[in-house]
Each structure stands twice: as structure tokens, then as C-alpha cells.
C-alpha positions as CSV (number, residue, x, y, z in Angstrom):
1,M,0.0,0.0,0.0
2,F,2.8,2.4,0.9
3,K,4.5,2.0,-2.5
4,Y,1.2,2.5,-4.3
5,L,0.5,5.8,-2.4
6,F,4.1,7.0,-2.9
7,K,4.0,6.6,-6.6
8,S,0.5,8.2,-6.8
9,N,1.0,11.1,-4.5
10,K,0.0,14.3,-6.4
11,F,0.1,16.6,-3.3
12,P,2.9,19.2,-3.2
13,I,4.0,17.9,0.1
14,S,5.6,14.7,1.5
15,L,3.4,11.8,2.5
16,K,5.0,12.2,6.0
17,T,3.7,15.8,6.4
18,C,1.2,16.3,9.2
19,V,-2.2,17.5,8.2
20,Y,-5.2,18.6,10.3
21,T,-8.4,16.5,10.6
22,T,-10.9,15.5,13.3
23,V,-11.8,12.4,15.4
24,H,-15.1,12.3,13.5
25,V,-13.2,11.7,10.2
26,M,-10.6,9.3,11.4
27,K,-12.4,7.3,14.1
28,E,-16.1,7.7,13.3
29,K,-15.9,7.3,9.5
30,S,-17.3,10.7,8.8
31,C,-17.1,11.7,5.1
32,I,-14.6,14.3,4.3
33,T,-16.7,17.2,3.0
34,L,-14.1,20.0,3.2
35,V,-10.4,20.2,2.2
36,A,-8.6,23.4,2.8
37,H,-5.1,24.5,1.7
38,E,-4.4,27.4,3.9
39,L,-2.3,30.4,2.9
40,D,0.4,29.3,5.3
41,G,0.6,25.9,3.5
42,A,-1.3,23.8,6.1
43,W,-3.9,21.3,4.9
44,Q,-7.2,20.5,6.6
45,F,-9.5,17.5,5.9
46,M,-12.8,18.0,7.7
47,G,-16.3,16.4,7.9
48,D,-19.5,18.3,8.1
49,E,-20.0,18.1,11.8
50,P,-20.4,21.4,13.6
51,I,-17.1,22.5,15.3
52,I,-17.7,24.0,18.7
53,D,-14.3,23.4,20.3
54,F,-11.7,22.4,17.7
55,Q,-9.2,21.6,20.4
56,K,-11.3,18.7,21.6
57,I,-11.9,17.0,18.3
58,A,-8.7,18.0,16.4
59,M,-6.2,15.3,15.2
60,L,-2.8,15.6,13.4
61,V,-2.1,12.7,11.1
62,S,0.3,12.2,8.2
63,L,-0.9,12.8,4.6
64,E,-0.2,9.1,4.0
65,E,-2.8,8.2,6.7
66,M,-5.3,10.6,5.2
67,I,-4.9,9.2,1.7
68,T,-5.2,5.7,3.0
69,H,-8.4,6.7,4.8
70,D,-10.0,8.3,1.7
71,K,-8.3,8.2,-1.7
72,S,-10.9,10.5,-3.2
73,V,-8.9,13.5,-1.8
74,F,-6.4,12.9,-4.6
75,K,-8.9,14.8,-6.8
76,V,-8.0,18.1,-5.0
77,A,-4.3,17.5,-4.5
78,D,-3.6,20.5,-6.8
79,L,-5.7,22.9,-4.6
80,P,-3.8,26.2,-4.6
81,K,-2.9,27.9,-1.3
82,G,-5.8,30.0,0.0
83,Y,-8.5,27.8,-1.6
84,R,-10.9,25.1,-0.3
85,A,-12.9,22.3,-1.9
86,V,-16.3,21.3,-0.6
87,R,-18.8,18.5,-1.4
88,N,-21.9,16.9,0.2
89,N,-20.8,13.3,-0.1
90,K,-18.2,11.1,-1.8
91,K,-20.3,10.9,-5.0
92,D,-20.5,14.6,-5.5
93,P,-17.8,16.6,-7.4
94,W,-15.6,18.9,-5.4
95,E,-16.5,22.6,-5.7
96,I,-13.5,24.9,-5.4
97,S,-13.6,28.4,-4.0
98,Q,-11.2,31.0,-2.5
99,I,-11.1,31.1,1.3
100,E,-12.1,34.5,2.7
101,Y,-9.7,35.4,5.5
102,T,-10.2,38.1,8.0
103,E,-7.3,40.6,8.5
104,D,-6.7,39.1,12.0
105,E,-6.3,35.6,10.5
106,I,-3.8,37.0,7.9
107,Y,-1.9,38.9,10.6
108,E,-1.5,35.7,12.7
109,M,-0.2,33.5,9.9
110,G,3.4,34.7,9.8
111,Y,5.8,33.8,7.1
112,Y,9.1,32.2,6.2
113,C,11.8,34.7,5.5
114,D,13.7,34.4,2.2
115,V,16.8,35.9,3.8
116,C,17.2,33.9,7.0
117,G,15.0,30.9,6.2
118,E,13.3,31.2,9.6
119,Y,9.6,31.3,10.4
120,H,8.4,34.7,11.8
121,Q,5.0,34.9,13.6
122,E,4.4,38.4,12.2
123,I,3.6,40.3,9.0
124,P,6.6,41.3,6.8
125,M,7.4,44.9,7.0
126,S,9.7,45.0,3.9
127,Y,9.9,43.5,0.5
128,G,12.6,43.7,-2.2
129,A,13.7,42.5,-5.6
130,D,17.0,40.7,-6.4
131,A,17.5,42.6,-9.6
132,P,16.0,45.4,-11.7
133,Y,12.9,44.5,-13.8
134,E,14.8,44.6,-17.1
135,Y,17.3,42.0,-15.8
136,Y,14.5,39.4,-15.9
137,L,13.6,40.2,-19.5
138,I,17.1,39.0,-20.7
139,P,17.4,35.4,-21.8
140,D,19.3,33.2,-19.2
141,E,22.0,32.3,-21.7
142,E,22.8,36.0,-22.2
143,L,22.8,37.2,-18.6
144,K,26.5,36.4,-18.0
145,S,27.7,38.4,-21.1
146,R,25.3,41.3,-20.7
147,C,24.9,41.9,-17.0
148,E,26.9,42.6,-13.9
149,L,24.8,42.1,-10.8
150,S,25.6,42.4,-7.1
151,S,23.3,42.8,-4.1
152,D,23.3,46.5,-4.5
153,Q,24.4,47.4,-8.0
154,C,23.6,46.3,-11.6
155,I,24.9,47.2,-15.0
156,I,23.1,46.0,-18.2
157,D,24.8,46.1,-21.6
158,N,27.3,48.7,-20.2
159,Q,24.5,51.3,-20.9
160,K,22.0,51.1,-18.1
161,F,23.1,51.6,-14.5
162,Y,21.1,50.7,-11.3
163,I,21.4,50.8,-7.6
164,K,19.2,49.3,-4.9
165,G,17.6,51.5,-2.3
166,Q,15.0,51.7,0.4
167,L,11.7,53.4,0.1
168,N,10.1,54.0,3.5
169,I,6.4,54.5,4.2
170,A,5.2,55.4,7.7
171,V,2.7,53.0,9.2
172,D,0.1,54.4,11.7
173,D,2.7,57.1,12.7
174,N,4.5,54.3,14.6
175,E,7.0,52.4,12.4
176,D,8.1,52.2,8.8
177,F,7.2,49.8,6.1
178,S,9.9,49.5,3.4
179,W,10.1,48.6,-0.3
180,N,13.6,47.8,-1.5
181,P,13.5,48.5,-5.2
182,W,16.0,49.3,-7.8
183,V,16.6,52.7,-9.4
184,Q,18.1,53.5,-12.8
185,I,20.5,56.4,-12.5
186,S,22.9,58.1,-14.9
187,E,26.3,56.6,-15.6
188,E,28.0,59.6,-14.1
189,D,26.0,59.3,-10.8
190,F,26.6,55.5,-10.8
191,E,30.4,56.0,-11.1
192,R,30.2,58.7,-8.4
193,S,28.2,56.4,-6.0
194,T,30.8,53.7,-6.6
195,E,33.7,56.0,-5.9
196,L,32.1,57.0,-2.6
197,W,31.0,53.5,-1.6
198,T,33.3,53.3,1.4
199,E,33.7,57.0,2.1
200,E,32.7,57.9,5.7
201,N,31.1,61.3,4.7
202,R,29.3,60.1,1.6
203,F,25.9,60.9,3.2
204,I,26.5,64.6,2.4
205,E,26.4,63.8,-1.3
206,P,23.6,65.6,-3.1
207,P,20.7,63.3,-4.2
208,Y,20.8,61.6,-7.5
209,L,17.8,61.7,-9.9
210,G,16.6,58.4,-11.2
211,L,13.8,56.2,-12.4
212,L,12.2,53.4,-10.4
213,A,13.2,50.1,-12.0
214,T,11.1,47.6,-10.0
215,K,7.5,46.7,-10.5
216,L,5.7,46.9,-7.2
217,E,2.8,44.5,-7.7
218,C,0.5,46.2,-5.2
219,Y,0.4,49.4,-7.2
220,P,-0.4,50.5,-10.7
221,D,2.8,50.3,-12.8
222,T,5.7,51.8,-10.9
223,L,8.3,51.5,-13.6
224,N,10.0,54.8,-14.5
225,L,8.5,56.8,-11.7
226,K,10.8,59.8,-11.1
227,V,12.7,59.6,-7.8
228,K,15.5,61.1,-5.8
229,V,18.1,58.8,-4.3
230,H,19.6,60.0,-1.1
231,T,23.0,58.4,-0.2
232,Q,23.3,57.3,3.5
233,K,26.1,56.4,5.8
234,V,28.3,53.5,4.9
235,G,26.5,50.2,5.4
236,F,23.0,51.7,4.8
237,K,21.0,51.5,1.7
238,P,20.2,54.8,-0.2
239,I,16.8,56.3,0.7
240,I,14.4,56.6,-2.2
241,E,12.0,59.6,-2.4
242,V,9.3,59.5,-5.0
243,L,8.9,62.9,-6.7
244,E,5.5,64.6,-6.5
245,C,2.9,63.0,-8.8
246,A,-0.6,61.5,-8.7
247,H,0.7,58.0,-8.3
248,P,-0.5,56.1,-5.2
249,L,3.0,55.2,-4.2
250,Y,3.9,58.9,-3.9
251,L,0.7,59.6,-2.0
252,E,1.4,56.7,0.4
253,Q,5.0,57.8,1.0
254,E,3.8,61.3,1.6
255,N,0.8,60.5,3.9
256,G,1.6,57.1,5.4
257,I,-0.5,54.0,5.5
258,N,-2.2,51.9,8.2
259,M,-1.6,48.3,9.2
260,Q,-4.5,47.0,7.1
261,R,-2.6,48.2,4.0
262,V,0.5,46.3,5.1
263,I,-1.7,43.2,5.6
264,S,-3.0,43.6,2.1
265,F,0.6,43.6,0.8
266,A,1.2,40.2,2.6
267,K,-2.0,38.7,1.1
268,Q,-0.8,39.5,-2.4
269,I,2.9,39.0,-2.1
270,V,3.5,36.3,0.5
271,Y,0.3,34.4,0.1
272,N,-0.5,35.1,-3.6
273,H,-4.1,35.8,-2.5
């Protein structure tokens, strides 16, 4: 049986992964009428019994045990994160729908950090891009010959010059949320910033004019927005200031945002929801 299940597993997780279910499903043969793939990656397999106190009826079992219990769940193995499948009984087809989360539920989910690899029980307060947008338009086989890329600088075709900065937005007048996008600047300014890279007093350098070179998915198109780049002390990213315009990014940097807006970023970026 194990070999059959292993070869047939279509779920995006190991058969040994723990999933949530109830004593009604596993011990009382209740039909699985709800399968949920949560935004944090967790899977739930529930019956239609009313849940008053989940702590009392909850069970953690391996995915292998769940499939052995009811192979019909294979039909929803490709359920995307943030979606659920429901049915009335085993003979009915699964109906797929998006899970509607409250802001509190999103806030409590946490995330795995791409930098440290650790799980954080909080909402991310910054997002960044590894390279300018144009970098991703270049065929892989041409990247080595056409691009020079580090964590903070990029040159494409010896004609376009980019630096990475930090665009801060106040949140509820309490803390800052940060985008870490790339900015295209002139060759002259790029060479100047490189020359001053380790200079202690570089922060007195006048700001460079540039164009935003990262698409921030939570806004209308942000490419080529005019910005100023303010050099900071050694070890700190340049601060990006959006120049006055009608774009929502300028308005949010100017006026600040609330925590609900930060949560909406997480729903779209971290949870693809």
C-alpha cells in the first residue's frame, strides 16, 4: 500500500507531512466534505460536523494516513494555497472556492523569511527585488555576457546603471514599512556612488535623480516613476524619495498607511491571494 501511495502522490508535500483533521473523520468514519489548503501551507480535511471546540476534536495525522483513509482526496491534490474544496458526499464533485480570510487571520499566519529561512510569527514589514525589472527580460543564456549584478548594483549592456535602495512609508505614525526597489541612474552618478562607496562622509552627497526600475505589484505600474536617491552612511541603503505626482506610491509615502494596508501587501505578495 505504501508503494502505491508514494507513486501516486500528487500533493505538493511529502506523505509524511502532518495534516489537520478530526476524530469524526478518522475514528467515526465521517465523510470528508471540506479540504482546505491554507495560505500558510497547512492542509485541513474535515467532515460536516459542527465544530464548537476544535481543540477537543482535532487530530494531526500524516498525509499518508489521510490518503489511505480516503483516496478521493487525490482529486483536490492541486488545490492552490488560499483555496478550499467542498462537497456533500463522496459521490458529488468537489466545488472549489477561495477562502475569505479576516485581517486578523492573515496577521496571525506569519511567514518564512527568504533571507534567514526562519519562520516569523508576524507580518513582513519590507519586500525587495533581487534585480532590476529589465534583468528578468534578458534570456538566461545572455545574462553572463550582458549583465553585472551584485546585491546593491547592476549594469546591463554597459549602458544602463542601477542601484538598490530603500523606500520607506510610515505605518500608523509608529513604524516604517519598506520597499527595497532598484533605481536606474545616470552613468555619471553611478560612477560617483561607486567612488564614494566606502567614504565615511558620503551621506552629504547631493541626491541623484533616477527612475524606479522595479514593478511593485501592489500598485499601478511603478516602472519609470521619477525619484531622488539620497545616499546614506556606509552600510546603509540609499533612501528613495518619489517625486511629486498623482501615483498612489507617492501619496502613500507622503501621507503614510495603516496596518491594514500592510496586511493587504502580505496577502498579495507572501500568500499570492
